[in-house]
N, CA, C and O of each residue as an XYZ file, in Angstrom:
868
protein
N      35.926    -67.036     76.085
C      36.927    -67.459     74.791
C      38.293    -67.172     74.993
O      38.600    -66.006     75.240
N      39.274    -68.155     74.920
C      40.942    -67.465     75.162
C      41.069    -66.860     73.929
O      40.377    -67.144     72.951
N      42.379    -65.616     73.975
C      42.242    -64.844     72.705
C      42.852    -65.664     71.875
O      43.198    -65.088     70.843
N      43.190    -67.074     71.929
C      44.284    -67.829     70.599
C      42.582    -68.097     69.953
O      42.480    -67.891     68.743
N      41.381    -68.504     70.641
C      40.115    -68.869     70.480
C      39.681    -67.349     69.298
O      39.648    -67.419     68.070
N      39.473    -66.426     69.921
C      39.031    -65.439     69.359
C      39.400    -65.059     67.956
O      38.665    -64.932     66.976
N      40.942    -64.876     68.091
C      41.877    -64.875     67.144
C      41.430    -65.724     65.922
O      41.379    -65.140     64.839
N      41.077    -67.141     65.984
C      41.181    -68.045     65.281
C      39.719    -67.921     64.324
O      39.547    -68.620     63.325
N      38.662    -66.857     64.843
C      37.208    -67.126     64.698
C      37.224    -65.695     63.602
O      36.623    -65.558     62.536
N      38.114    -64.765     64.291
C      38.131    -63.579     63.717
C      39.036    -63.858     62.130
O      38.590    -63.334     61.109
N      40.087    -64.566     62.086
C      40.697    -64.307     60.745
C      39.621    -65.394     59.632
O      39.448    -65.194     58.430
N      38.872    -66.805     60.647
C      37.634    -67.447     59.369
C      36.350    -66.287     58.990
O      35.536    -66.424     58.076
N      36.427    -65.110     59.976
C      35.623    -64.553     59.487
C      35.967    -63.250     58.684
O      35.230    -62.648     57.903
N      36.955    -63.019     58.966
C      37.734    -61.688     58.098
C      37.935    -62.389     56.262
O      37.674    -61.728     55.257
N      38.415    -63.737     56.264
C      38.569    -64.313     55.006
C      37.397    -64.015     53.820
O      36.184    -64.208     53.737
N      38.519    -63.394     52.886
C      37.178    -63.276     51.556
C      37.394    -63.493     50.214
O      37.501    -62.326     49.837
N      37.487    -63.946     49.556
C      37.880    -64.088     48.188
C      37.979    -62.543     47.084
O      37.196    -61.801     46.491
N      39.148    -62.654     47.252
C      39.888    -61.068     47.217
C      39.678    -60.994     44.978
O      39.711    -61.848     44.092
N      39.532    -59.860     45.008
C      39.304    -60.081     42.967
C      39.774    -58.455     42.981
O      40.651    -58.142     42.176
N      39.335    -57.630     43.683
C      40.044    -56.039     43.284
C      40.769    -55.302     43.913
O      41.509    -54.422     43.474
N      40.539    -55.727     45.315
C      41.590    -55.108     46.284
C      43.029    -55.372     46.174
O      43.763    -54.757     46.948
N      43.564    -56.220     45.305
C      45.445    -55.804     45.153
C      45.807    -54.781     44.997
O      45.232    -53.782     44.566
N      47.421    -55.048     45.550
C      48.130    -53.337     45.348
C      49.482    -54.096     44.612
O      50.358    -53.282     44.324
N      49.722    -55.175     44.345
C      50.619    -55.509     43.332
C      51.813    -55.624     44.579
O      52.647    -56.492     44.318
N      52.027    -54.953     45.796
C      53.364    -55.231     46.104
C      53.728    -56.822     46.216
O      53.052    -57.833     46.022
N      55.414    -56.559     46.706
C      55.505    -57.755     46.805
C      55.156    -58.409     47.750
O      54.477    -57.803     48.580
N      55.428    -59.702     47.983
C      55.169    -60.490     49.209
C      56.309    -61.167     49.826
O      56.831    -62.120     49.248
N      56.737    -60.747     50.958
C      58.253    -61.507     51.659
C      58.606    -62.539     51.530
O      57.750    -63.388     51.777
N      59.901    -63.024     51.122
C      59.707    -64.579     50.549
C      59.408    -65.776     52.172
O      58.940    -66.915     52.171
N      60.006    -64.750     53.639
C      59.541    -65.645     54.558
C      57.929    -65.590     54.938
O      57.285    -66.366     55.643
N      57.431    -64.209     54.111
C      55.850    -64.614     54.487
C      55.277    -65.692     53.768
O      54.439    -66.519     54.126
N      55.945    -65.524     52.560
C      55.241    -67.041     51.695
C      55.490    -68.311     52.193
O      54.634    -69.172     52.398
N      56.834    -68.419     52.408
C      57.220    -69.585     53.001
C      56.285    -69.957     54.149
O      56.000    -71.154     54.192
N      55.730    -69.144     55.123
C      54.543    -69.403     56.256
C      53.823    -70.027     55.913
O      53.527    -71.186     56.203
N      53.129    -68.776     54.699
C      52.210    -69.191     54.386
C      51.834    -70.917     53.713
O      51.028    -71.792     54.031
N      53.065    -70.766     52.491
C      53.156    -72.331     51.633
C      52.947    -73.418     53.117
O      52.021    -74.227     53.180
N      53.963    -73.246     54.211
C      54.337    -74.044     54.925
C      52.926    -74.437     55.688
O      52.753    -75.652     55.782
N      51.822    -73.549     56.284
C      50.839    -73.998     56.525
C      50.078    -74.799     55.985
O      49.887    -75.869     56.563
N      49.296    -74.485     54.502
C      49.389    -75.497     53.613
C      49.963    -76.678     53.825
O      49.163    -77.596     54.002
N      51.380    -77.019     53.873
C      51.522    -78.169     53.558
C      51.397    -78.767     55.014
O      51.940    -79.867     54.915
N      51.034    -78.637     56.102
C      50.536    -79.071     57.281
C      49.348    -79.288     57.432
O      48.886    -79.624     58.522
N      48.520    -79.111     56.190
C      47.247    -79.497     56.115
C      47.260    -81.361     56.801
O      48.281    -81.962     57.134
N      45.759    -81.946     56.849
C      45.744    -83.218     56.964
C      45.720    -84.246     56.077
O      44.508    -84.440     56.171
N      45.950    -84.770     55.572
C      46.179    -85.736     54.085
C      45.353    -87.122     54.611
O      45.361    -87.463     55.794
N      44.694    -87.811     53.630
C      44.358    -89.105     54.091
C      45.608    -89.970     53.776
O      46.417    -89.723     52.882
N      45.660    -91.225     54.804
C      47.040    -91.828     54.511
C      48.095    -90.931     54.398
O      48.870    -91.203     53.481
N      48.428    -89.686     55.226
C      49.464    -89.240     55.174
C      50.005    -89.093     53.568
O      51.234    -89.089     53.495
N      49.441    -88.998     52.538
C      49.948    -88.632     50.958
C      50.216    -87.761     51.067
O      51.444    -87.720     51.138
N      49.626    -86.514     51.171
C      50.112    -84.924     51.119
C      50.068    -85.145     49.191
O      51.006    -85.134     48.393
N      48.719    -85.314     48.981
C      49.108    -84.932     47.347
C      49.040    -84.074     46.670
O      48.625    -84.159     45.514
N      49.438    -83.011     47.230
C      49.831    -81.608     46.718
C      50.847    -81.105     46.310
O      51.865    -81.619     46.774
N      51.022    -80.133     45.480
C      52.309    -79.583     44.801
C      52.028    -78.201     44.886
O      50.841    -77.976     45.123
N      52.937    -76.947     44.737
C      52.570    -75.678     44.610
C      53.515    -74.929     43.684
O      54.688    -74.620     43.894
N      52.807    -74.716     42.681
C      53.668    -74.263     41.962
C      53.566    -72.250     41.532
O      52.812    -71.656     40.761
N      54.536    -71.802     42.320
C      54.721    -70.213     42.705
C      54.873    -69.561     40.837
O      55.742    -69.953     40.058
N      54.186    -68.906     40.627
C      54.450    -68.427     39.301
C      54.167    -67.001     39.716
O      53.146    -66.607     40.280
N      55.863    -65.846     39.134
C      55.393    -64.632     39.547
C      55.959    -64.333     37.677
O      56.595    -63.281     37.755
N      55.974    -64.700     36.488
C      56.313    -64.159     35.502
C      55.066    -63.533     35.080
O      53.985    -64.070     35.317
N      55.181    -62.256     34.373
C      54.010    -61.705     34.020
C      53.984    -61.706     33.020
O      53.115    -60.942     32.598
N      54.893    -62.547     31.766
C      53.768    -62.696     30.729
C      52.757    -64.185     30.680
O      51.763    -64.299     29.964
N      53.267    -65.210     31.581
C      52.721    -66.290     32.075
C      51.645    -66.063     32.665
O      50.844    -66.997     32.693
N      51.281    -64.835     33.293
C      50.098    -64.675     34.167
C      49.249    -63.691     32.920
O      48.024    -63.718     32.802
N      50.076    -62.927     32.134
C      49.060    -62.242     30.917
C      48.249    -63.472     30.254
O      47.025    -63.589     30.292
N      49.078    -64.297     29.689
C      48.040    -65.557     28.874
C      47.434    -66.391     29.680
O      46.665    -67.163     29.107
N      47.521    -66.496     30.813
C      46.231    -66.808     31.987
C      45.142    -66.068     32.153
O      43.997    -66.320     31.776
N      45.512    -65.213     32.688
C      44.594    -63.821     32.560
C      43.358    -63.874     31.393
O      42.155    -63.757     31.626
N      43.979    -64.076     30.116
C      43.536    -63.889     29.067
C      42.676    -65.308     28.806
O      41.477    -65.259     28.532
N      43.299    -66.389     28.902
C      42.205    -67.330     28.430
C      41.176    -67.493     29.607
O      40.146    -68.125     29.372
N      41.400    -66.928     30.948
C      40.138    -67.018     32.076
C      39.048    -65.377     31.067
O      37.838    -65.488     31.263
N      39.322    -64.499     30.442
C      38.534    -63.835     30.197
C      37.843    -64.330     29.029
O      36.811    -63.843     28.566
N      38.554    -65.453     28.524
C      38.017    -65.864     27.047
C      36.681    -66.698     28.046
O      35.541    -66.542     27.609
N      36.842    -67.530     29.309
C      35.843    -68.493     29.921
C      34.811    -67.573     30.419
O      33.732    -68.079     30.730
N      34.942    -66.503     30.526
C      34.135    -65.584     31.930
C      33.469    -65.000     30.675
O      32.407    -64.449     30.965
N      33.836    -64.945     29.092
C      32.597    -64.647     28.290
C      31.782    -65.949     27.851
O      30.648    -65.968     27.372
N      32.588    -66.993     28.113
C      31.777    -68.268     27.505
C      30.757    -68.249     28.555
O      29.581    -68.276     28.193
N      31.070    -68.200     29.965
C      29.848    -68.247     30.886
C      28.813    -67.453     31.242
O      27.800    -67.852     31.818
N      29.207    -65.514     30.675
C      28.335    -64.872     30.028
C      27.171    -65.141     29.564
O      26.031    -65.008     30.008
N      27.787    -65.699     28.218
C      26.800    -65.910     27.277
C      26.003    -66.895     27.546
O      25.162    -67.213     26.706
N      26.085    -67.482     28.591
C      24.953    -68.834     28.667
C      23.949    -68.686     29.660
O      23.156    -69.563     30.002
N      24.050    -67.157     30.248
C      23.018    -66.624     31.662
C      21.927    -65.624     30.519
O      22.183    -64.891     29.564
N      20.585    -66.066     31.228
C      19.681    -65.340     30.788
C      19.861    -63.487     30.957
O      20.817    -63.297     31.708
N      19.344    -62.349     30.570
C      19.716    -61.355     30.417
C      19.844    -60.597     31.680
O      20.699    -59.740     31.904
N      18.520    -61.158     32.825
C      18.572    -61.077     33.824
C      20.137    -61.230     34.774
O      20.830    -60.278     35.134
N      20.352    -62.352     34.969
C      21.665    -62.455     35.143
C      22.545    -62.567     35.138
O      23.453    -62.870     35.912
N      22.285    -62.128     33.456
C      24.125    -61.375     32.825
C      24.611    -60.599     33.155
O      25.842    -60.591     33.161
N      23.545    -59.096     33.789
C      23.154    -58.121     34.027
C      24.133    -57.812     35.109
O      25.111    -57.064     35.151
N      23.553    -58.645     36.003
C      24.367    -58.830     37.377
C      25.599    -59.323     37.457
O      26.398    -58.810     38.241
N      26.025    -60.604     36.508
C      27.346    -60.764     36.525
C      28.388    -59.849     35.529
O      29.563    -59.952     35.179
N      27.736    -59.294     35.383
C      28.698    -58.461     34.267
C      29.537    -57.641     35.684
O      30.739    -57.451     35.873
N      28.622    -57.368     36.325
C      29.886    -56.355     37.001
C      30.520    -57.094     38.251
O      31.306    -56.486     38.978
N      30.185    -58.362     38.484
C      31.265    -59.055     39.096
C      33.031    -59.150     38.512
O      33.331    -59.597     37.405
N      33.590    -58.859     39.076
C      35.430    -59.172     38.618
C      35.738    -60.657     39.308
O      35.688    -60.918     40.510
N      36.026    -61.433     38.363
C      36.241    -62.838     38.539
C      37.990    -63.189     38.909
O      38.511    -64.304     38.915
N      38.468    -62.230     39.120
C      39.998    -62.547     38.968
C      41.108    -61.289     39.275
O      41.018    -60.124     38.889
N      41.876    -61.733     39.862
C      43.119    -60.840     40.180
C      44.461    -61.157     39.463
O      45.545    -60.867     39.970
N      44.337    -61.737     38.318
C      45.705    -63.029     38.025
C      46.864    -61.669     37.973
O      47.961    -61.858     38.499
N      46.599    -60.466     37.395
C      48.129    -59.605     37.124
C      48.113    -58.341     37.894
O      49.093    -57.596     37.894
N      46.825    -58.027     38.676
C      47.243    -57.323     39.608
C      47.493    -57.684     41.075
O      47.923    -56.802     41.818
N      47.271    -58.837     41.519
C      47.969    -59.295     42.829
C      49.689    -59.967     42.543
O      50.115    -60.263     41.427
N      50.446    -60.092     43.799
C      51.853    -59.853     44.192
C      52.013    -61.261     42.967
O      52.775    -61.214     42.001
N      51.299    -62.194     43.232
C      51.770    -63.785     42.700
C      50.752    -64.339     42.574
O      49.650    -63.956     42.968
N      51.185    -65.914     41.647
C      50.040    -67.175     41.519
C      50.536    -67.854     42.263
O      51.732    -67.745     42.531
N      49.472    -69.062     42.996
C      49.825    -70.114     43.436
C      48.760    -70.897     42.490
O      47.583    -70.654     42.221
N      49.571    -71.843     42.127
C      48.868    -73.179     41.393
C      49.133    -74.229     42.289
O      50.251    -74.719     42.450
N      47.643    -74.733     43.137
C      47.860    -75.933     43.639
C      47.036    -77.094     42.879
O      45.931    -77.137     42.339
N      48.221    -78.138     43.113
C      47.776    -79.080     41.972
C      47.680    -80.577     43.088
O      48.281    -80.672     44.158
N      46.789    -81.605     42.497
C      46.569    -82.780     42.999
C      47.095    -83.627     42.788
O      47.823    -83.197     41.893
N      47.545    -85.389     42.998
C      48.256    -86.374     42.083
C      47.696    -87.134     42.927
O      47.878    -87.214     44.142
N      46.606    -88.022     41.861
C      46.100    -88.948     42.839
C      46.760    -90.556     42.915
O      46.122    -91.555     43.250
N      48.280    -90.512     42.492
C      48.908    -91.429     42.788
C      49.782    -91.645     43.855
O      50.347    -92.691     44.175
N      49.852    -89.968     44.635
C      50.994    -89.692     45.660
C      50.851    -91.156     46.683
O      49.757    -91.717     46.623
N      51.624    -91.603     47.349
C      51.244    -92.684     48.395
C      51.397    -93.495     47.850
O      51.803    -94.490     48.451
N      51.173    -93.576     46.400
C      51.333    -95.223     46.125
C      49.782    -95.525     45.984
O      48.834    -94.748     46.108
N      49.799    -96.902     45.684
C      48.300    -97.400     45.195
C      47.673    -97.811     46.572
O      46.537    -97.429     46.856
N      48.118    -98.283     47.091
C      47.377    -98.624     48.930
C      47.450    -97.541     50.015
O      48.090    -97.629     51.063
N      46.810    -96.660     49.671
C      46.490    -94.994     51.016
C      45.837    -95.546     51.762
O      44.915    -96.291     51.428
N      46.145    -95.320     52.837
C      45.708    -95.665     53.420
C      44.062    -94.492     54.082
O      44.037    -93.272     54.244
N      43.069    -95.401     54.276
C      41.880    -94.428     54.381
C      41.329    -94.364     53.048
O      40.170    -93.952     53.092
N      41.710    -94.607     51.938
C      41.351    -94.149     50.533
C      39.997    -95.081     50.082
O      38.870    -94.696     49.770
N      40.557    -96.467     50.171
C      39.899    -97.898     49.525
C      38.243    -97.548     49.428
O      37.639    -98.297     48.660
N      37.564    -96.685     49.991
C      36.217    -96.610     49.696
C      35.923    -95.432     49.125
O      34.967    -95.273     48.366
N      36.734    -94.539     49.462
C      36.305    -93.089     49.130
C      37.402    -92.284     48.266
O      38.216    -91.486     48.731
N      37.241    -92.704     46.733
C      38.160    -92.034     45.835
C      38.550    -90.487     45.732
O      39.355    -89.885     45.021
N      37.796    -90.149     46.572
C      37.703    -88.432     46.545
C      38.668    -87.874     47.908
O      38.914    -86.679     48.072
N      39.130    -88.909     48.788
C      39.654    -88.429     49.748
C      41.295    -87.460     49.214
O      41.999    -86.456     49.107
N      41.184    -87.981     49.156
C      42.543    -87.945     48.522
C      42.809    -85.880     48.155
O      43.524    -84.989     48.613
N      41.849    -85.995     47.204
C      41.299    -84.590     46.479
C      40.913    -83.692     47.588
O      41.506    -82.623     47.731
N      39.919    -84.067     48.418
C      39.555    -83.736     49.404
C      40.908    -82.917     50.605
O      40.700    -81.811     51.104
N      42.040    -83.617     50.842
C      43.178    -83.464     51.519
C      43.582    -82.071     50.774
O      43.496    -80.954     51.284
N      44.040    -82.371     49.460
C      44.485    -81.339     48.631
C      43.525    -79.720     49.097
O      44.052    -78.788     49.705
N      41.862    -79.748     48.560
C      41.560    -79.042     49.402
C      41.817    -78.160     50.567
O      41.866    -76.936     50.691
N      42.019    -79.522     51.681
C      42.241    -78.737     52.981
C      43.591    -78.037     52.898
O      44.141    -77.788     53.971
N      44.107    -77.740     51.937
C      45.795    -77.787     51.947
C      45.711    -75.881     51.610
O      46.309    -74.914     52.083
N      44.433    -76.092     50.350
C      44.185    -74.847     49.921
C      43.485    -73.781     51.190
O      43.781    -72.596     51.345
N      42.721    -74.395     51.825
C      41.943    -73.749     52.935
C      43.013    -73.345     54.064
O      42.733    -72.274     54.603
N      43.962    -73.855     54.451
C      45.076    -73.664     55.206
C      45.524    -72.621     55.147
O      45.754    -71.894     56.113
N      45.836    -72.234     53.357
C      46.547    -71.509     52.797
C      45.893    -70.159     53.063
O      46.398    -69.101     53.438
N      44.882    -70.415     52.828
C      43.880    -69.336     52.723
C      43.806    -68.459     53.741
O      44.043    -67.260     53.594
N      43.357    -69.184     55.228
C      43.335    -68.534     55.916
C      44.721    -68.074     56.564
O      44.889    -66.909     56.926
N      45.545    -68.898     56.669
C      47.148    -68.134     56.760
C      47.309    -66.855     56.108
O      47.609    -65.828     56.716
N      47.108    -66.926     54.874
C      46.874    -65.589     54.218
C      46.734    -64.148     54.948
O      47.335    -63.098     55.175
N      45.332    -64.943     55.187
C      44.367    -63.787     55.910
C      45.208    -63.027     56.784
O      45.460    -61.822     56.801
N      45.732    -64.324     57.772
C      45.982    -64.210     59.345
C      47.614    -63.001     58.917
O      48.048    -62.270     59.808
N      48.048    -63.012     57.986
C      49.285    -62.371     57.487
C      49.317    -60.827     56.717
O      50.209    -60.137     56.225
N      47.420    -60.645     56.946
C      47.119    -59.244     55.976
C      47.312    -59.383     54.514
O      47.452    -58.456     53.716
N      47.302    -61.074     54.176
C      46.993    -60.736     52.815
C      46.177    -61.208     51.838
O      45.761    -62.309     52.200
N      45.858    -60.984     51.050
C      44.855    -61.181     50.121
C      44.780    -62.687     49.293
O      45.741    -63.062     48.622
N      43.809    -63.319     49.391
C      43.746    -64.206     48.233
C      42.182    -64.409     47.454
O      41.124    -64.443     48.083
N      42.275    -64.508     46.256
C      41.249    -65.257     45.124
C      41.619    -66.428     44.971
O      42.736    -66.875     45.230
N      40.295    -67.249     44.350
C      40.354    -68.381     43.790
C      39.756    -68.619     42.567
O      38.550    -68.819     42.426
N      40.855    -68.594     41.377
C      40.274    -68.682     40.056
C      39.643    -69.613     39.757
O      40.123    -70.611     40.295
N      38.436    -69.928     38.918
C      38.068    -71.335     38.649
C      37.413    -71.341     36.858
O      36.889    -72.231     36.188
N      37.733    -70.009     36.583
C      37.249    -69.941     34.839
C      38.491    -70.211     34.355
O      39.243    -69.267     34.113
N      38.857    -71.394     34.160
C      39.742    -72.248     33.132
C      39.358    -73.436     33.046
O      38.530    -74.024     33.742
N      40.540    -74.155     31.354
C      40.477    -75.525     31.527
C      41.405    -75.770     31.967
O      42.286    -74.910     31.942
N      41.615    -76.802     32.463
C      42.635    -77.516     33.581
C      43.646    -78.207     32.175
O      44.828    -78.440     32.432
N      43.158    -78.487     30.825
C      44.394    -79.063     29.846
C      45.000    -77.980     29.569
O      46.197    -78.036     29.287
N      44.251    -76.632     29.586
C      45.265    -75.421     29.203
C      45.744    -75.055     30.027
O      46.353    -74.029     29.726
N      45.894    -75.428     31.464
C      46.784    -74.653     32.776
C      48.110    -75.731     32.609
O      49.328    -75.623     32.473
N      47.165    -76.771     32.701
C      48.621    -77.897     32.458
C      49.444    -77.805     31.501
O      50.641    -78.052     31.644
N      48.896    -77.425     30.364
C      49.778    -76.911     29.352
C      50.998    -75.496     29.194
O      52.083    -75.437     28.615
N      50.230    -74.491     29.985
C      51.214    -73.136     30.224
C      51.663    -73.504     31.193
O      52.771    -72.981     31.079
N      51.707    -74.233     32.505
C      52.741    -74.935     33.233
C      53.614    -76.201     33.249
O      54.442    -76.611     34.062
N      53.260    -76.571     32.351
C      54.020    -77.834     31.968
C      53.686    -79.072     33.022
O      54.536    -79.925     33.277
N      52.453    -79.081     33.566
C      51.769    -79.896     34.419
C      51.939    -81.382     33.870
O      51.576    -81.630     32.720
N      52.341    -82.108     34.463
C      52.167    -83.578     34.083
C      50.716    -84.123     34.193
O      49.866    -84.033     35.079
N      50.738    -84.669     33.080
C      48.872    -85.440     32.632
C      48.284    -85.904     33.497
O      47.087    -86.104     33.290
N      48.950    -86.333     35.037
C      48.416    -87.605     35.387
C      48.544    -86.906     36.795
O      48.492    -87.468     37.889
N      48.741    -85.409     36.510
C      48.498    -84.242     38.028
C      47.540    -83.652     37.686
O      47.475    -83.499     36.466
N      46.526    -83.129     38.409
C      45.627    -82.277     38.212
C      45.870    -80.592     39.001
O      46.284    -80.384     40.141
N      45.537    -79.762     38.159
C      45.535    -78.508     38.386
C      44.081    -77.987     39.442
O      42.978    -77.896     38.903
N      44.241    -77.689     40.893
C      42.880    -77.471     41.181
C      42.598    -76.051     41.030
O      41.529    -75.534     40.706
N      43.775    -75.460     41.327
C      43.472    -74.205     41.584
C      44.107    -73.455     41.187
O      45.266    -73.865     41.139
N      43.921    -71.878     40.621
C      45.008    -70.829     40.754
C      44.628    -69.876     41.658
O      43.620    -69.211     41.417
N      45.183    -69.714     42.540
C      45.476    -68.923     43.953
C      46.037    -67.508     43.088
O      46.919    -67.491     42.230
N      45.168    -66.253     43.645
C      46.114    -64.937     43.275
C      46.030    -64.739     44.351
O      44.937    -64.799     44.914
N      47.420    -64.367     45.141
C      48.177    -64.027     46.473
C      48.768    -62.994     46.306
O      49.653    -63.032     45.451
N      48.586    -61.970     46.872
C      48.975    -60.543     47.518
C      48.756    -59.597     48.640
O      47.923    -59.898     49.495
N      49.397    -58.517     48.722
C      49.104    -57.585     49.375
C      47.779    -57.302     48.767
O      47.209    -57.637     47.729
N      47.393    -56.276     50.195
C      45.731    -55.502     49.237
C      45.737    -54.272     50.122
O      46.507    -54.113     51.070
N      44.542    -53.174     49.614
C      44.200    -52.363     50.487
C      43.625    -52.506     52.029
O      43.855    -51.964     53.110
N      42.827    -53.446     51.572
C      41.583    -53.795     52.471
C      41.270    -55.147     52.548
O      42.246    -55.744     52.093
N      40.330    -56.014     52.921
C      39.226    -56.911     52.584
C      37.936    -56.201     53.178
O      37.775    -55.659     54.271
N      37.041    -56.382     52.074
C      35.647    -56.381     51.938
C      35.587    -56.815     52.777
O      36.314    -57.764     53.071
N      34.323    -56.121     53.879
C      33.598    -56.360     54.710
C      32.258    -57.405     54.476
O      31.944    -58.183     55.377
N      31.404    -57.347     53.027
C      30.537    -57.991     52.754
C      31.534    -58.920     51.285
O      32.407    -58.372     50.612
N      31.180    -60.023     51.160
C      31.683    -60.835     50.335
C      30.998    -60.102     48.599
O      29.891    -59.628     48.345
N      31.930    -60.253     47.922
C      31.858    -59.867     46.197
C      30.409    -60.295     45.745
O      29.545    -59.512     45.353
N      30.287    -61.597     45.857
C      29.006    -62.055     45.099
C      27.690    -61.526     45.720
O      26.718    -61.063     45.122
N      27.857    -61.683     46.945
C      26.765    -61.145     48.101
C      26.588    -59.475     47.781
O      25.623    -59.266     47.045
N      26.925    -58.918     47.967
C      27.003    -57.175     47.757
C      26.981    -56.984     46.156
O      26.770    -55.833     45.774
N      27.171    -57.963     45.192
C      26.757    -57.411     43.868
C      25.506    -58.029     43.791
O      24.829    -57.692     42.819
N      25.061    -58.778     44.495
C      23.780    -59.498     43.992
C      23.237    -60.656     43.184
O      22.259    -60.952     42.498
N      24.319    -61.131     43.597
C      24.802    -62.669     42.890
C      24.026    -63.782     43.827
O      23.404    -64.699     43.291
N      24.104    -63.638     45.331
C      23.889    -65.033     46.108
C      24.087    -64.150     47.462
O      24.848    -63.220     47.728
N      22.895    -64.959     48.348
C      22.898    -64.018     49.778
C      23.614    -65.806     50.231
O      23.474    -66.882     49.650
N      24.321    -65.459     51.407
C      24.383    -66.369     52.455
C      23.023    -67.163     52.824
O      21.865    -66.780     52.989
N      23.667    -68.465     52.888
C      22.711    -69.072     53.518
C      22.305    -69.650     55.211
O      23.148    -70.285     55.845
N      21.383    -69.438     55.606
C      21.556    -69.896     57.701
C      22.115    -70.800     57.647
O      21.895    -71.765     56.915
N      23.047    -70.640     58.508
C      23.075    -71.473     59.145
C      22.319    -73.159     59.645
O      22.586    -74.361     59.629
N      21.193    -72.154     60.076
C      19.837    -73.252     60.571
C      19.370    -74.095     59.612
O      18.983    -75.170     60.070
N      19.222    -73.891     57.752
C      18.975    -74.687     57.149
C      20.107    -75.549     56.311
O      20.002    -75.827     55.116
N      21.214    -75.920     57.171
C      22.242    -76.662     57.109
C      22.535    -77.548     58.039
O      23.362    -78.450     57.908
N      21.916    -77.341     58.942
C      21.979    -78.171     59.915
C      20.896    -79.487     60.339
O      19.777    -79.334     60.829
N      21.649    -80.996     59.963
C      20.176    -81.568     60.094
C      20.562    -82.687     61.442
O      21.716    -83.096     61.571
N      19.501    -83.087     62.356
C      19.820    -84.011     63.414
C      19.461    -85.477     63.006
O      18.336    -85.832     62.655
N      20.597    -86.310     63.101
C      20.472    -87.827     63.277
C      19.705    -88.504     61.529
O      20.136    -89.486     60.925
N      18.741    -87.779     61.166
C      18.724    -88.044     59.803
C      18.710    -86.621     59.069
O      19.071    -85.557     59.572
N      18.116    -86.862     57.510
C      18.508    -85.725     56.410
C      16.615    -85.317     56.215
O      15.665    -85.894     55.686
N      16.814    -83.969     57.001
C      14.997    -83.783     57.084
C      15.319    -82.617     56.116
O      16.435    -82.166     55.857
N      14.134    -82.225     55.641
C      13.729    -81.365     54.241
C      13.111    -80.157     55.534
O      12.465    -80.424     56.547
N      13.614    -78.729     55.011
C      13.517    -77.607     55.969
C      11.819    -77.383     54.893
O      11.618    -77.515     53.686
N      10.965    -77.035     55.955
C      10.032    -76.325     55.499
C      10.231    -75.026     54.525
O       9.231    -74.767     53.855
N      11.137    -74.337     54.374
C      11.488    -73.578     53.550
C      12.311    -73.302     52.465
O      12.639    -72.245     51.925
N      12.647    -74.781     52.200
C      12.683    -75.332     51.008
C      11.994    -76.286     50.164
O      12.214    -76.771     49.054
N      11.122    -76.396     51.012
C       9.811    -77.903     50.002
C       9.443    -76.769     48.883
O       9.038    -75.612     48.994
N       9.682    -77.393     48.030
C       8.861    -77.132     46.634
C       7.870    -78.037     45.705
O       7.382    -77.563     44.679
């Protein structure tokens, strides 16, 4: 493989959902713009580019959101059976205040107008485009030596109200972005025993969907 190809696969391998490794040091503006630029270069259905990026540095706003996430974490924990809750209690689910800043990625289904080329049969194609922008952002952050954590323990209407996001725009992700002491070798959920990585062979089918023997029950 070429050096460029090797570097790409290395970034994919090193990417982690960061929670506890943030240092809180500032991210340089030029680095932030490169990372956001990579996100903005993502492919999108019909060239609709349905995403926006809300950069959140304000400490008070981040504290309010952290408290909301803590409540949702407790709600989820209460729904778990004892053995799963014991495992979950060891897992940190956010680094909202520890990270350098937050980036809220939003999705506008109306972006591109009524007739978005390629979306007529699959309405969610636009949402998939926004998620591709997040993946670009994540890989670019990793290449820059930064950490990123996707926070999903929140109610969308709460985040809309907190940041003044219009009702017809969906907040897809709060991303904690920042400098880190290191990136973990093993993902948090695997290290804490929540779930192991699924083997690639179990995910590959040829020509038609074929039930894997080990998954038969």
